[in-house]
C-alpha positions as CSV (number, residue, x, y, z in Angstrom):
1,M,-21.1,-8.7,16.3
2,K,-19.2,-5.5,17.5
3,R,-20.4,-2.5,16.1
4,F,-18.4,-0.4,14.1
5,N,-17.6,2.8,15.7
6,S,-15.9,5.5,13.5
7,F,-14.7,7.3,16.6
8,N,-12.3,4.7,17.2
9,L,-10.9,4.5,13.6
10,F,-7.6,6.3,14.8
11,K,-7.6,4.9,18.4
12,P,-4.1,3.0,18.6
13,G,-3.4,0.0,20.9
14,S,-1.1,1.3,23.8
15,T,1.2,-1.8,23.6
16,A,1.7,-1.6,20.1
17,L,2.1,2.5,20.1
18,I,4.6,1.7,22.9
19,L,6.8,-0.6,20.6
20,S,6.5,1.5,17.8
21,L,7.8,4.5,19.5
22,I,10.9,2.4,20.9
23,I,11.6,0.9,17.5
24,F,11.5,4.5,15.9
25,T,13.6,6.2,18.9
26,I,16.3,3.4,18.2
27,I,16.4,4.0,14.3
28,E,16.5,7.5,14.9
29,A,19.3,7.1,17.5
30,L,21.3,5.4,14.8
31,I,20.9,7.8,12.1
32,I,21.9,10.8,14.3
33,T,24.9,8.9,15.2
34,R,25.5,8.0,11.5
35,V,25.4,4.3,11.9
36,I,22.6,4.2,9.4
37,N,24.0,6.1,6.4
38,P,21.6,8.1,3.8
39,Y,21.5,5.2,1.6
40,I,19.8,2.6,4.2
41,Q,17.6,5.4,5.2
42,T,16.3,5.5,1.6
43,I,15.8,1.5,1.7
44,L,14.0,1.8,5.2
45,S,11.8,4.4,3.8
46,L,11.0,2.2,0.6
47,A,10.1,-0.4,2.8
48,G,7.6,1.7,4.8
49,I,6.2,2.9,1.6
50,V,5.6,-0.7,0.0
51,A,4.4,-1.6,3.4
52,I,1.7,1.1,3.3
53,S,0.7,0.2,-0.4
54,A,0.5,-3.7,0.6
55,L,-1.9,-2.7,3.5
56,G,-4.1,-1.1,1.4
57,L,-4.2,-4.2,-1.0
58,N,-4.5,-6.5,1.6
59,L,-7.8,-4.5,3.1
60,I,-9.1,-5.0,-0.7
61,Y,-7.9,-8.6,-1.4
62,G,-6.9,-10.2,2.0
63,Y,-9.6,-9.2,3.9
64,S,-12.8,-8.6,1.4
65,G,-11.7,-10.9,-1.2
66,Q,-11.7,-8.6,-4.3
67,F,-9.0,-9.8,-6.6
68,S,-7.5,-6.4,-7.9
69,L,-4.6,-6.2,-10.3
70,G,-4.6,-2.4,-10.8
71,H,-3.3,-1.3,-7.5
72,A,-0.2,0.3,-8.9
73,A,-2.3,2.7,-11.1
74,F,-3.5,4.3,-7.9
75,Y,-0.1,4.3,-6.4
76,G,0.8,6.5,-9.5
77,I,-2.3,8.5,-9.5
78,G,-1.3,9.5,-5.8
79,A,2.5,9.9,-6.8
80,Y,1.7,12.1,-9.8
81,T,-0.9,14.2,-8.1
82,S,1.3,14.7,-5.0
83,A,4.4,15.7,-7.1
84,L,2.3,18.3,-9.4
85,V,0.8,20.1,-6.3
86,T,4.2,20.4,-4.8
87,C,5.5,21.7,-8.1
88,L,3.0,24.1,-9.1
89,I,2.5,25.6,-5.6
90,P,5.9,25.9,-4.1
91,K,5.0,29.2,-2.3
92,T,3.1,27.4,0.1
93,G,6.5,26.3,1.8
94,F,6.4,23.8,4.4
95,L,2.6,23.0,3.9
96,A,3.0,22.0,0.2
97,F,4.2,18.4,1.3
98,P,1.2,17.7,3.4
99,L,-1.1,19.4,0.8
100,G,0.4,17.1,-2.0
101,L,-0.1,14.1,0.0
102,T,-3.5,15.0,0.9
103,A,-4.3,15.7,-2.7
104,G,-2.9,12.5,-3.9
105,V,-4.8,10.5,-1.2
106,F,-8.1,11.9,-2.2
107,A,-7.5,11.9,-6.0
108,S,-7.0,8.1,-5.6
109,G,-10.0,7.7,-3.3
110,I,-12.5,9.8,-5.7
111,I,-11.1,7.8,-8.7
112,A,-11.5,4.4,-6.8
113,L,-15.0,5.2,-5.9
114,L,-15.9,6.2,-9.6
115,I,-14.5,3.2,-11.0
116,G,-15.5,0.8,-8.1
117,L,-19.1,1.7,-8.2
118,P,-19.8,-0.2,-11.4
119,I,-16.9,-2.8,-11.5
120,L,-17.0,-4.0,-7.8
121,R,-20.4,-5.8,-8.9
122,L,-18.1,-8.2,-10.8
123,K,-16.4,-11.2,-8.9
124,S,-13.3,-13.2,-8.9
125,D,-11.5,-13.4,-12.3
126,Y,-13.7,-10.8,-14.0
127,L,-13.0,-8.3,-11.2
128,G,-9.4,-8.9,-11.7
129,I,-9.6,-8.5,-15.5
130,A,-11.5,-5.2,-15.1
131,T,-8.9,-3.6,-12.5
132,L,-6.0,-4.9,-14.8
133,G,-7.6,-2.9,-17.7
134,F,-8.1,0.2,-15.8
135,G,-4.1,-0.2,-14.6
136,M,-3.1,-0.4,-18.5
137,I,-5.4,2.6,-19.3
138,M,-3.7,4.7,-16.3
139,N,-0.2,3.6,-17.6
140,V,-1.1,4.8,-21.3
141,L,-2.3,8.2,-19.8
142,F,0.8,8.4,-17.6
143,K,2.8,8.0,-20.8
144,N,1.0,10.7,-22.7
145,S,0.5,13.0,-19.9
146,H,2.9,15.7,-21.3
147,R,0.5,16.6,-24.1
148,V,-2.0,18.0,-21.5
149,I,0.3,19.0,-18.8
150,P,4.1,19.0,-19.9
151,I,5.5,19.3,-16.6
152,M,4.6,15.5,-16.1
153,G,7.1,14.6,-18.6
154,G,5.3,11.7,-20.4
155,A,7.1,8.5,-21.3
156,S,10.4,10.4,-20.5
157,G,9.2,10.9,-16.6
158,M,8.5,13.8,-14.4
159,R,11.7,15.4,-13.0
160,G,12.4,18.1,-10.4
161,I,10.4,16.9,-7.6
162,A,11.4,18.2,-4.3
163,R,12.7,15.5,-2.1
164,L,10.5,16.0,1.0
165,T,10.0,12.5,2.0
166,S,12.1,11.3,5.2
167,F,12.1,8.3,7.3
168,P,10.1,10.2,10.3
169,W,7.4,11.0,7.7
170,V,7.2,7.3,6.3
171,F,7.2,5.9,9.7
172,C,4.3,8.0,11.1
173,F,2.3,7.5,8.0
174,L,3.3,3.6,8.3
175,L,2.0,3.7,11.8
176,L,-1.0,5.5,11.0
177,A,-1.9,3.1,8.3
178,V,-1.6,0.2,10.5
179,I,-4.1,1.7,13.1
180,V,-6.6,2.6,10.7
181,V,-6.6,-0.7,9.0
182,R,-6.4,-2.6,12.3
183,N,-9.2,-0.7,13.8
184,L,-11.1,-1.3,10.7
185,V,-10.8,-5.0,10.8
186,Y,-11.3,-5.7,14.6
187,S,-14.8,-4.0,14.1
188,G,-18.1,-4.8,12.9
189,F,-17.0,-3.5,9.8
190,G,-14.1,-6.1,9.6
191,R,-16.5,-8.8,10.4
192,A,-18.8,-8.1,7.6
193,L,-15.7,-7.8,5.1
194,L,-14.6,-11.4,6.2
195,S,-18.2,-12.6,5.9
196,I,-18.1,-11.2,2.2
197,R,-14.8,-13.0,1.5
198,E,-15.7,-16.3,2.8
199,D,-19.4,-16.4,1.2
200,E,-20.8,-13.3,-0.4
201,L,-24.3,-14.9,-1.1
202,A,-24.6,-16.0,2.6
203,S,-23.4,-12.4,3.9
204,E,-26.2,-10.9,1.8
205,S,-28.7,-13.2,2.9
206,V,-28.4,-11.8,6.4
207,G,-28.8,-8.4,5.5
208,I,-25.1,-7.2,4.6
209,N,-24.7,-4.9,1.8
210,A,-22.0,-6.3,0.2
211,T,-21.5,-3.8,-2.5
212,K,-21.3,-1.0,0.3
213,Y,-18.7,-2.7,2.2
214,K,-16.7,-3.8,-0.7
215,T,-16.7,-0.2,-2.2
216,I,-15.8,1.4,1.3
217,S,-12.8,-1.1,1.4
218,F,-11.8,-0.7,-2.2
219,V,-11.8,2.9,-1.8
220,T,-9.8,3.1,1.6
221,G,-7.4,0.7,0.2
222,C,-6.7,2.8,-2.8
223,M,-6.3,5.7,-0.7
224,L,-3.4,3.9,0.9
225,A,-1.8,3.5,-2.3
226,G,-2.3,6.9,-3.3
227,L,-0.5,7.9,0.2
228,A,2.2,5.5,-0.5
229,G,2.6,6.9,-4.1
230,G,3.0,10.7,-2.8
231,L,5.8,9.5,-0.4
232,Y,7.4,7.7,-3.0
233,A,7.2,10.6,-5.6
234,H,9.2,12.7,-3.0
235,L,11.6,10.0,-1.9
236,Y,13.1,9.6,-5.2
237,S,12.2,13.1,-6.9
238,Y,11.6,11.3,-10.2
239,L,8.6,9.6,-11.7
240,N,8.6,7.1,-14.6
241,P,5.3,5.6,-15.9
242,D,6.9,2.1,-16.0
243,N,7.2,2.2,-12.2
244,F,3.4,2.2,-12.0
245,D,2.8,-0.9,-14.5
246,F,1.2,-4.3,-14.3
247,L,4.3,-5.6,-12.9
248,K,4.2,-3.4,-9.8
249,S,0.7,-4.3,-9.3
250,I,1.9,-8.0,-9.3
251,D,4.8,-7.1,-6.8
252,V,2.5,-5.7,-4.1
253,L,0.1,-8.6,-5.0
254,L,3.2,-11.2,-3.9
255,I,4.0,-9.3,-0.7
256,V,0.1,-9.6,0.4
257,V,0.3,-13.5,-0.5
258,I,3.6,-14.5,0.7
259,G,2.7,-12.3,4.2
260,G,-0.3,-13.9,4.5
261,M,-3.8,-12.7,3.2
262,G,-5.8,-11.3,6.1
263,S,-2.6,-10.3,8.3
264,I,-1.4,-6.8,9.2
265,S,1.8,-8.4,10.6
266,G,2.4,-10.6,7.7
267,T,1.7,-7.9,5.4
268,V,4.4,-5.1,7.1
269,L,6.9,-7.9,7.6
270,A,6.7,-9.2,4.0
271,A,7.0,-5.5,2.5
272,I,9.9,-5.0,4.4
273,G,11.6,-8.3,3.7
274,W,10.9,-7.6,-0.1
275,A,12.6,-4.0,0.0
276,L,15.9,-5.4,1.9
277,L,15.9,-8.6,-0.1
278,L,15.7,-6.7,-3.4
279,E,18.5,-4.2,-2.7
280,G,20.8,-6.7,-0.9
281,L,20.7,-8.9,-4.1
282,R,21.3,-6.0,-6.3
283,V,24.4,-5.2,-4.1
284,I,25.6,-8.8,-3.8
285,L,25.1,-10.2,-7.4
286,P,27.5,-9.3,-10.2
287,S,26.2,-6.7,-12.6
288,G,25.7,-9.2,-15.4
289,I,23.3,-11.3,-13.5
290,Q,21.6,-8.8,-11.4
291,E,18.4,-9.3,-13.3
292,W,18.4,-12.9,-11.8
293,R,17.3,-11.4,-8.7
294,M,13.7,-11.1,-10.2
295,V,13.6,-14.7,-10.2
296,V,13.6,-15.1,-6.4
297,Y,10.2,-13.9,-5.9
298,P,8.3,-16.4,-8.1
299,L,10.3,-18.9,-6.5
300,L,9.3,-17.8,-2.9
301,L,5.8,-17.7,-4.2
302,I,6.0,-21.0,-5.5
303,I,7.5,-22.5,-2.1
304,F,4.7,-20.8,-0.1
305,M,2.0,-22.0,-2.3
306,L,3.4,-25.7,-1.9
307,V,4.3,-25.4,1.9
308,K,2.0,-22.7,3.3
309,P,-0.6,-21.7,1.0
310,S,-2.1,-19.1,3.4
311,G,1.2,-17.2,3.6
312,A,3.5,-16.6,6.4
313,M,1.0,-15.3,8.8
314,G,-2.2,-15.7,7.0
315,G,-5.1,-15.1,9.3
316,T,-3.0,-14.5,12.5
317,E,-1.5,-11.2,14.3
318,F,0.8,-10.3,16.7
319,N,-1.0,-10.2,20.0
320,F,0.1,-6.5,20.7
321,L,-1.8,-5.6,17.3
322,K,-5.1,-6.9,18.8
323,P,-7.7,-5.0,20.6
324,E,-7.7,-6.4,24.3
325,E,-11.1,-8.5,23.8
326,Y,-9.2,-10.4,20.9
327,R,-6.2,-11.4,22.8
328,R,-5.9,-14.8,24.2
């Protein structure tokens, strides 16, 4: 088993980095030449944000096997915390945005640690029910937040958030999220997570502290959700508690399952496809039947469960994402 080296946590693969820079350059060139208009930029940014959040859930569920139904709660914690920071300390100028994102990430991580320590001892459906309950509690708190912090707006939503998220910001953070998750899973830490997912009792019998590894993966995944939430808040300049309810957790879960559990490549592709399909159907379908587009996702899930239960890329990766020693 390869040892986990924290120094390599942010070390990118050269091929993946070069390919990412090429993709970014092409998209930026299309934006500058106005081939990609602001609306499409927003959709691309949303796709990247959803991908960051889904990578977090894939680390929790796809790699360590922890069934979580409260991912949207941490998405909301990151969003509201980041928005509060940028609204309350505008004098920091250009520093407000990174400070807000940092606050959102750490708020999600701290709360994930506090609730993770007791509930991660649960398994399977019981863990899912516990995280579902936490998500419902947070949704109620968001809807009544105006009683404590009036600027949060409560059920009517939080308005007046500075629009600071741009495509370059989202792309850079998505690349960072991919690098962090990739270097985690291709390490001794990642091997331990996979062993816990396959058989927790057997992994503990060979000396792996399952609670410790599950807690670290849960906190890291929730911090990614918090980062995505902060970017989302400053992309649309408005937050509503309904954006972070149980159904939003199901959306991210569908992306992870359809893309392939335990696959970074599949998760990113599924997230991009989800955002493009959602907006594409909204534009194409007549207004009277637009809500029927939400039927597409359950149908896709049923089809995948029948044809390819492991998802589009379950357990596999593009070669350029793998470290050299894992390539064939």
